C-alpha positions as CSV (number, residue, x, y, z in Angstrom):
1,M,17.0,-4.9,18.8
2,P,14.2,-1.9,18.1
3,A,13.1,0.0,21.2
4,R,10.1,-1.0,22.3
5,N,6.8,1.4,21.9
6,G,4.2,1.1,24.4
7,E,1.1,2.0,21.9
8,L,2.5,-0.6,19.0
9,D,2.7,-3.4,21.4
10,A,-1.4,-2.3,22.3
11,L,-2.4,-2.5,18.8
12,A,-0.3,-6.2,18.1
13,R,-2.2,-7.7,21.4
14,R,-5.4,-6.4,19.3
15,T,-4.5,-7.1,15.9
16,R,-5.9,-10.1,14.1
17,H,-5.8,-8.9,10.6
18,V,-2.5,-6.5,9.0
19,L,-3.7,-4.7,6.2
20,I,-0.7,-2.9,4.7
21,D,0.2,-0.5,1.7
22,F,2.5,-2.0,-1.2
23,D,4.7,0.6,-2.6
24,G,6.6,1.8,0.6
25,P,5.9,-1.1,3.2
26,I,6.3,-4.0,0.8
27,C,8.8,-2.7,-1.4
28,E,10.4,0.1,-3.4
29,I,8.5,-0.6,-6.9
30,F,10.3,1.7,-9.0
31,A,13.4,1.1,-7.4
32,G,15.2,-0.1,-11.0
33,T,13.5,2.5,-13.0
34,S,12.5,6.2,-11.3
35,S,9.2,7.1,-11.1
36,H,9.5,10.0,-12.3
37,A,11.0,8.0,-16.0
38,V,7.6,5.8,-15.7
39,A,5.5,8.7,-15.2
40,D,6.8,10.4,-18.5
41,E,6.4,7.2,-20.5
42,L,3.0,7.0,-19.5
43,R,2.2,10.6,-20.6
44,R,4.5,9.6,-23.7
45,Q,1.6,6.4,-24.3
46,L,-1.1,8.5,-23.6
47,R,-0.3,11.5,-25.9
48,A,0.5,8.7,-28.3
49,G,-2.6,7.3,-28.1
50,G,-4.7,10.7,-28.7
51,I,-5.0,11.6,-25.1
52,D,-4.2,14.9,-23.7
53,V,-2.7,15.2,-21.1
54,P,-3.9,17.8,-18.2
55,P,-1.7,20.6,-17.6
56,A,-1.5,19.7,-13.8
57,A,-0.1,16.5,-14.5
58,A,2.1,17.8,-17.1
59,T,5.4,17.9,-15.3
60,T,4.8,15.4,-12.0
61,G,7.3,12.4,-11.1
62,D,4.3,10.4,-9.6
63,P,2.6,8.1,-12.2
64,L,-0.5,7.6,-9.9
65,E,-1.0,11.3,-10.7
66,V,-0.7,11.4,-14.0
67,F,-3.1,8.6,-14.0
68,R,-5.6,10.7,-12.2
69,A,-5.6,13.4,-13.8
70,V,-6.5,11.6,-17.1
71,A,-8.7,9.5,-15.5
72,D,-10.9,12.4,-14.8
73,L,-11.2,13.5,-18.2
74,G,-13.7,10.3,-19.1
75,D,-14.9,9.2,-22.7
76,Q,-12.5,5.8,-22.2
77,A,-9.4,8.4,-21.1
78,D,-9.7,6.3,-17.8
79,A,-9.5,2.8,-19.1
80,I,-6.6,3.6,-21.2
81,A,-4.8,5.4,-18.6
82,Q,-5.6,2.3,-15.9
83,A,-4.2,-0.1,-18.9
84,L,-0.9,1.6,-19.6
85,L,0.2,2.2,-15.9
86,T,-0.7,-1.3,-15.2
87,A,1.5,-2.6,-17.7
88,L,4.1,-0.3,-16.5
89,E,3.6,-1.3,-13.0
90,V,3.9,-5.1,-14.1
91,Q,7.1,-4.3,-15.8
92,A,8.5,-2.1,-13.1
93,V,8.5,-4.5,-9.9
94,Q,10.8,-7.5,-12.5
95,T,13.5,-4.5,-10.5
96,A,11.5,-3.3,-7.1
97,R,13.5,-3.4,-4.0
98,P,11.9,-5.1,-1.2
99,A,11.7,-2.8,1.7
100,Q,14.5,-3.8,4.6
101,G,12.5,-5.9,6.9
102,S,9.3,-6.7,5.0
103,V,9.4,-10.5,4.6
104,D,9.8,-11.0,8.2
105,L,6.9,-8.7,8.8
106,I,5.0,-10.5,6.5
107,V,5.8,-14.0,7.3
108,T,5.4,-13.4,11.0
109,A,2.3,-11.7,10.7
110,T,1.0,-15.0,9.6
111,Q,3.1,-17.1,11.9
112,T,1.6,-15.9,14.8
113,G,-2.1,-16.2,13.8
114,R,-3.0,-13.6,11.4
115,T,-4.0,-12.2,8.2
116,V,-2.2,-10.1,5.8
117,T,-4.3,-8.3,3.1
118,V,-2.4,-5.6,0.6
119,V,-4.4,-2.6,0.1
120,T,-3.1,-0.3,-2.6
121,N,-3.4,2.5,-5.0
122,N,-1.3,0.1,-7.3
123,S,-2.6,-2.5,-9.7
124,T,-3.5,-6.1,-8.4
125,A,-1.6,-7.6,-11.6
126,A,2.0,-5.8,-10.2
127,V,1.5,-7.1,-6.7
128,T,0.4,-10.6,-7.6
129,A,3.7,-10.3,-9.7
130,Y,6.1,-8.7,-7.3
131,L,4.7,-11.5,-4.5
132,A,5.2,-14.2,-7.2
133,R,8.8,-13.0,-7.5
134,Q,9.4,-12.4,-4.1
135,H,7.8,-16.1,-3.3
136,L,5.2,-14.3,-0.8
137,D,2.3,-15.3,-2.2
138,P,1.5,-18.2,0.2
139,Y,1.4,-15.5,3.1
140,I,-0.6,-13.0,1.4
141,G,-4.7,-13.6,2.1
142,K,-6.0,-10.9,-0.6
143,I,-5.0,-8.2,-2.3
144,F,-7.0,-5.0,-2.9
145,G,-5.4,-2.8,-5.8
146,R,-6.3,-0.5,-8.4
147,D,-8.5,-2.8,-10.5
148,D,-10.9,-0.3,-11.8
149,P,-10.3,3.3,-13.5
150,D,-12.1,5.0,-11.0
151,P,-9.5,7.7,-9.1
152,A,-12.3,8.2,-6.5
153,R,-11.6,4.6,-4.9
154,M,-7.8,5.3,-4.5
155,K,-7.0,6.2,-1.2
156,P,-6.9,8.5,0.7
157,S,-10.8,6.9,0.1
158,P,-11.7,4.1,2.3
159,Y,-13.0,2.3,0.0
160,R,-10.5,-0.4,-0.6
161,V,-9.7,-0.2,2.9
162,R,-13.5,-1.0,4.0
163,I,-14.1,-3.2,1.4
164,A,-10.8,-5.2,2.7
165,V,-12.5,-5.2,6.3
166,G,-16.0,-6.7,5.0
167,S,-14.0,-9.4,2.7
168,L,-12.4,-10.6,6.2
169,Q,-15.9,-10.4,8.0
170,A,-13.5,-8.3,10.5
171,E,-14.4,-5.7,12.8
172,P,-12.4,-2.7,12.3
173,E,-10.9,-2.6,15.7
174,D,-9.4,-5.8,15.0
175,C,-7.2,-4.8,12.3
176,V,-4.2,-2.4,11.8
177,F,-2.9,-0.5,8.5
178,I,0.5,-0.3,7.7
179,G,1.1,2.7,5.5
180,D,3.7,5.2,4.5
181,T,2.1,8.3,3.7
182,T,-0.3,10.8,5.1
183,T,-3.2,9.5,2.4
184,D,-2.4,5.9,3.6
185,V,-3.5,6.9,7.3
186,L,-6.7,9.1,5.8
187,A,-7.7,6.4,4.3
188,G,-7.7,3.8,7.4
189,L,-9.1,6.4,9.7
190,L,-12.1,6.8,7.4
191,G,-11.9,3.0,7.5
192,G,-12.4,3.2,11.2
193,V,-8.7,1.4,11.0
194,A,-5.9,2.4,13.5
195,I,-2.4,3.4,10.9
196,I,1.0,2.2,12.5
197,G,2.9,4.5,9.7
198,Y,5.9,4.0,8.4
199,A,8.3,6.7,8.2
200,N,10.6,5.4,6.3
201,K,12.0,8.6,4.7
202,P,13.5,11.9,6.7
203,G,10.6,13.7,7.5
204,K,7.8,11.2,7.8
205,A,7.5,10.2,11.1
206,E,6.5,14.0,12.1
207,A,4.0,13.9,9.5
208,L,2.6,10.3,10.0
209,S,1.8,11.3,13.4
210,H,0.2,14.9,13.2
211,A,-1.8,13.2,10.5
212,G,-3.2,10.7,13.0
213,A,-1.2,7.6,12.8
214,R,-1.3,5.5,16.3
215,A,2.0,5.2,16.2
216,V,5.0,5.7,13.8
217,V,8.0,3.5,12.9
218,T,11.3,4.1,11.3
219,D,12.0,-0.1,10.9
220,L,9.2,-2.7,10.1
221,A,11.3,-4.6,12.6
222,E,9.4,-2.7,15.2
223,I,6.0,-3.8,14.2
224,T,7.9,-7.7,13.4
225,T,8.8,-7.9,17.0
226,A,5.5,-6.1,18.5
227,L,3.6,-9.2,16.7
228,R,5.9,-11.8,17.9
229,A,6.0,-10.8,21.4
230,A,1.8,-11.1,21.1
231,P,0.7,-13.9,19.1
232,S,-2.6,-14.1,18.2
233,T,-5.2,-16.5,20.1
234,A,-8.1,-15.2,18.2
235,L,-7.9,-16.9,15.0
236,P,-9.0,-20.8,14.7
237,N,-6.0,-22.9,14.2
């Protein structure tokens, strides 16, 4: 049984809406093929389409960083990069690995009277495909992903966090955002939403806490336990 966390319990008691990142807290999107291989393939396809990849993104192993750099070029490069990366992500989710405890967390949040909303820098198409493959789509109310080629709207921008909260007709204090990166923490803080940091790799716990996460867990079951112990009574039946 996970150890009890007072701050986590307090957050669970007030939470009506769970916002959650995709790559990390829900799954490892590039488990079946390395992120570096996907970044390389994105660069190859961009160059084949006549788009020069900026030097800053020439060697990164993060496909999202390749997208950011190319999208900033403008002149339709952003739309092309968006389409190419979305296709690669949709392909990748076929071999994505669920995060340990993620299914139980999502189901428990719903069963205890809360909504679950995905807020991510990955494409909505990829998230939708993954959720359908894992039979989780009935438990997810909304998805706010990278549906346009504007990198300025990606986390750490609070843009999609704020859109998610508004779409739920919720107050920020009724929401909690589960994320595994400091960019998630910053996006949540700027959006007025408390953050639960998911330290799924060594060294992350301190970074997430330092960035401003209200609580940090190394096991998603800690969050599940807290939600189960404090079912929401705020939502209508």
